[in-house]
C-alpha positions as CSV (number, residue, x, y, z in Angstrom):
1,M,54.4,92.8,244.8
2,R,56.3,92.0,241.6
3,A,56.3,88.8,239.6
4,F,59.3,87.8,237.5
5,R,59.5,85.4,234.6
6,I,62.6,83.2,234.9
7,A,64.2,81.0,232.2
8,Y,66.8,78.4,233.0
9,D,68.8,75.5,231.8
10,G,67.9,72.8,234.3
11,R,70.9,70.5,233.6
12,P,73.3,72.0,236.2
13,F,70.7,71.8,239.0
14,Y,69.1,69.2,241.2
15,G,65.7,70.7,240.5
16,F,64.1,74.1,241.4
17,Q,63.3,73.7,245.1
18,R,66.0,74.3,247.7
19,Q,67.8,71.3,248.9
20,P,70.7,70.9,251.3
21,D,74.2,70.5,249.9
22,V,73.3,70.4,246.2
23,P,72.8,73.2,243.7
24,T,69.2,74.2,242.9
25,V,67.6,76.9,240.8
26,E,65.9,78.4,243.9
27,D,69.3,78.6,245.7
28,A,70.8,80.4,242.7
29,L,67.9,82.9,242.8
30,L,68.1,83.4,246.6
31,D,71.9,83.8,246.3
32,G,71.3,86.6,243.8
33,L,68.6,88.3,245.9
34,E,70.9,88.1,249.0
35,A,73.7,89.7,247.0
36,L,71.3,92.5,246.1
37,D,70.2,92.8,249.7
38,V,66.5,92.3,249.1
39,L,65.9,89.3,251.5
40,D,63.6,89.9,254.5
41,P,66.0,90.6,257.4
42,D,63.2,90.0,259.9
43,A,62.0,86.7,258.5
44,D,62.2,83.8,261.0
45,S,62.8,80.9,258.6
46,G,63.9,78.3,261.2
47,V,67.1,76.5,261.6
48,G,68.8,75.5,258.3
49,V,66.1,77.3,256.2
50,R,67.2,80.3,254.1
51,P,65.4,83.6,254.5
52,T,63.4,84.8,251.5
53,P,62.0,88.2,250.4
54,P,58.6,89.2,251.9
55,G,55.7,87.3,250.2
56,Y,58.1,85.1,248.2
57,A,56.6,82.1,246.3
58,A,57.2,80.3,243.0
59,A,54.9,78.9,240.3
60,G,56.2,75.3,240.5
61,R,58.9,72.9,241.5
62,T,60.6,71.5,238.4
63,D,62.6,68.3,238.8
64,A,66.4,67.9,238.3
65,G,67.3,68.6,234.7
66,V,64.0,70.2,233.7
67,A,64.3,73.5,231.9
68,A,62.0,76.5,232.1
69,L,61.0,79.4,229.9
70,A,58.3,80.8,232.2
71,Q,59.0,79.8,235.8
72,T,57.5,82.6,237.8
73,I,58.6,84.0,241.2
74,A,56.9,86.8,243.0
75,F,57.7,88.8,246.2
76,E,57.7,92.3,247.6
77,A,60.4,93.9,245.5
78,P,62.0,97.3,245.6
79,A,61.1,99.6,242.6
80,W,64.7,99.4,241.2
81,L,64.7,95.6,241.0
82,T,64.1,95.0,237.3
83,P,64.9,91.7,235.4
84,R,68.2,93.2,234.2
85,A,69.2,94.2,237.7
86,L,68.4,90.7,239.0
87,N,70.4,89.1,236.2
88,G,73.4,91.0,237.3
89,A,73.5,88.7,240.4
90,L,72.5,85.4,238.7
91,P,74.6,82.6,237.1
92,D,74.8,82.2,233.3
93,S,72.2,79.4,233.4
94,V,69.4,81.4,235.1
95,H,67.8,84.5,233.6
96,A,65.0,86.9,234.5
97,W,63.5,88.3,231.4
98,A,60.1,89.9,232.1
99,H,58.1,91.2,235.1
100,A,54.6,92.2,236.2
101,D,53.6,94.4,239.1
102,V,50.5,93.2,240.9
103,P,48.3,96.3,241.2
104,S,46.7,96.6,244.6
105,D,43.7,98.6,243.2
106,D,42.9,96.4,240.2
107,P,39.7,94.4,240.9
108,D,40.9,91.8,238.3
109,A,44.2,91.3,240.1
110,P,44.3,88.7,242.9
111,A,44.4,90.0,246.5
112,D,47.5,88.7,248.4
113,F,49.0,87.4,245.2
114,H,50.7,84.0,245.5
115,A,52.8,82.7,242.6
116,T,51.9,79.1,243.4
117,H,48.2,79.3,244.3
118,D,47.1,81.9,241.8
119,A,48.4,80.2,238.7
120,T,45.5,78.9,236.7
121,R,47.2,77.1,233.9
122,R,50.7,75.5,233.5
123,Q,52.0,74.3,230.1
124,Y,54.9,72.0,229.5
125,T,56.6,71.0,226.3
126,Y,58.4,67.6,225.9
127,H,60.9,67.2,223.1
128,L,60.6,63.4,222.5
129,H,63.3,61.9,220.3
130,A,61.2,59.4,218.3
131,P,62.5,58.8,214.8
132,A,60.3,55.7,214.5
133,A,57.1,57.4,215.7
134,D,53.9,57.4,213.7
135,P,52.4,60.9,214.0
136,D,48.9,59.5,213.5
137,L,49.3,57.0,216.4
138,A,50.8,59.7,218.5
139,A,47.7,61.9,217.8
140,D,45.4,59.0,218.7
141,A,47.2,58.6,222.1
142,L,47.0,62.3,222.8
143,D,43.3,62.4,221.9
144,R,42.7,59.7,224.5
145,I,44.5,61.7,227.2
146,V,42.6,65.0,226.6
147,G,39.9,65.9,229.2
148,E,39.4,64.8,232.8
149,H,41.0,61.6,234.0
150,D,42.4,60.0,237.1
151,F,46.1,59.8,236.4
152,A,46.9,57.8,239.5
153,A,48.6,55.1,237.5
154,L,51.1,57.6,236.2
155,T,52.3,59.3,239.4
156,T,53.5,58.4,242.8
157,D,51.3,61.0,244.4
158,D,48.3,59.8,246.4
159,T,46.2,62.9,246.1
160,G,45.5,65.4,243.3
161,T,45.6,62.8,240.6
162,V,42.3,63.8,238.9
163,R,43.2,66.4,236.3
164,T,41.8,68.0,233.2
165,L,44.4,68.1,230.5
166,E,44.8,69.8,227.1
167,T,47.3,68.2,224.7
168,G,48.9,68.9,221.4
169,A,51.9,67.9,219.3
170,T,54.0,68.9,216.4
171,W,56.3,66.8,214.3
172,A,59.8,68.2,213.9
173,E,61.6,65.0,212.6
174,P,63.1,63.2,214.4
175,Y,61.3,64.9,217.4
176,L,57.7,64.7,218.4
177,V,57.1,67.9,220.4
178,I,54.4,67.3,222.9
179,Q,52.4,70.1,224.6
180,V,50.5,69.3,227.8
181,A,48.6,71.9,229.8
182,A,46.5,71.8,233.0
183,G,45.9,73.7,236.2
184,G,48.6,71.6,237.9
185,F,50.4,68.3,237.6
186,P,51.1,65.4,239.9
187,R,54.7,64.3,240.3
188,H,56.3,63.0,237.1
189,L,53.0,63.0,235.2
190,V,54.2,64.8,232.1
191,R,57.3,62.7,231.7
192,R,55.3,59.5,232.1
193,L,52.7,60.8,229.6
194,A,55.6,61.3,227.1
195,S,56.6,57.7,227.6
196,L,53.0,56.6,227.2
197,V,52.7,58.5,223.9
198,D,56.0,57.0,222.7
199,L,54.9,53.5,223.4
200,V,51.8,53.9,221.3
201,A,53.5,56.0,218.5
202,T,56.2,53.5,218.0
203,G,53.8,50.5,217.9
204,E,55.0,48.9,221.2
205,R,51.5,49.3,222.6
206,A,48.1,49.5,221.0
207,P,46.2,52.8,221.4
208,S,43.8,51.0,223.7
209,F,46.6,50.7,226.2
210,V,46.1,54.4,227.0
211,D,42.5,53.6,228.0
212,R,43.7,50.8,230.3
213,V,46.1,53.1,232.1
214,L,43.5,55.8,232.6
215,D,40.5,53.8,233.5
216,G,41.9,52.3,236.6
217,S,42.5,48.8,235.2
218,S,45.2,46.8,236.8
219,V,48.5,47.2,234.8
220,P,51.2,44.7,235.6
221,E,54.5,46.2,236.7
222,S,56.2,44.6,233.7
223,D,53.7,46.3,231.4
224,G,54.0,49.8,233.1
225,V,55.0,53.2,231.8
226,P,58.5,54.4,232.7
227,T,59.4,58.0,233.6
228,A,60.9,59.6,230.5
229,P,64.2,61.6,230.9
230,A,64.0,65.0,232.5
231,E,66.2,67.0,230.1
232,P,63.8,67.3,227.2
233,L,61.1,68.8,229.4
234,V,60.4,72.6,229.5
235,L,58.0,74.5,231.7
236,A,56.8,76.7,228.8
237,D,54.1,78.9,230.3
238,V,52.3,79.8,233.5
239,A,49.0,81.8,233.3
240,Y,47.8,84.4,235.9
241,P,44.5,86.2,235.2
242,G,44.8,89.9,235.7
243,L,48.6,90.0,235.3
244,S,50.3,91.4,232.2
245,F,54.1,90.8,231.9
246,S,56.4,93.3,230.3
247,V,59.5,92.0,228.6
248,D,62.7,93.6,229.6
249,E,64.4,93.8,226.2
250,T,67.9,94.2,227.6
251,A,67.5,91.2,229.9
252,A,65.8,89.1,227.2
253,T,68.5,89.8,224.7
254,S,71.2,88.9,227.2
255,A,69.4,85.7,228.1
256,R,68.9,84.8,224.4
257,D,72.6,85.3,223.7
258,A,73.6,83.1,226.7
259,L,71.2,80.4,225.6
260,E,72.5,80.6,222.0
261,R,76.0,80.0,223.3
262,R,74.8,76.9,225.1
263,R,73.1,75.7,221.9
264,R,76.3,76.1,220.0
265,E,78.2,74.2,222.7
266,A,75.6,71.4,222.6
267,R,75.8,71.1,218.8
268,T,79.6,71.0,218.9
269,R,79.4,68.3,221.6
270,S,77.0,66.4,219.4
271,R,79.4,66.4,216.5
272,T,82.2,65.2,218.8
273,M,80.1,62.3,220.0
274,A,79.1,61.5,216.5
275,E,82.8,61.2,215.4
276,L,83.5,58.9,218.4
277,A,80.5,56.7,217.7
278,D,81.1,56.5,213.9
279,G,84.8,55.8,214.4
280,L,84.4,52.8,216.7
281,G,85.5,49.7,214.8
282,A,86.5,51.6,211.7
283,E,90.0,50.3,211.6
């Protein structure tokens, strides 16, 4: 069993999980694995369901537009399948950059390793554009979120809403960079937490509003917390006790170069949009 760290730009995809008729990160990965002939030829996946490698699983299902640094997939892989070999069959927006072999004789390694179930901690980063934010108010909001709470008011999920969260933030003007970590997250929770922090940090809501949302009090729909955009969200880390990942320097360098090209393209696009915006009504 081998686990791979996967980084990707989520913008071209309709999320991680396979879906019919739209591009997803998982389909890109399975396309690559199919091209490398490492899918399970004996797997009975059912009508309309793609075959996967033996033991295949992923750490999480990121939404459309969400990026990842440490998405993790694991499966029974041939010895020659390194991150750089996998990258040879992947698109320019998806990159394997590290791997870990799950030792069968290590008592600290999980038996029958599963990339979803054996993850003990997932960390997300949200890059909140908030030029008017007060860092002290943001810190107050995040302090109120720390610990165990029922986050039912911030997700559409009916189960698994009680979670124990760690939070942190750094100020990189005009961005408030929010870190949130837990064993797992209900749907849209991190993005709605980002909106909640934004509401408090910009003075639209008092810090006590966080307590109202988290203590089960009735919050009118007009006073609710919207889901923040997906693109600023990054799956930054996934922890597995007993696993030690080795960076494939060739693969990591290639991925870094590709992402740097995308960053230059984004900066150029930003300047183009700035000229258009600044030039409107100039005559």
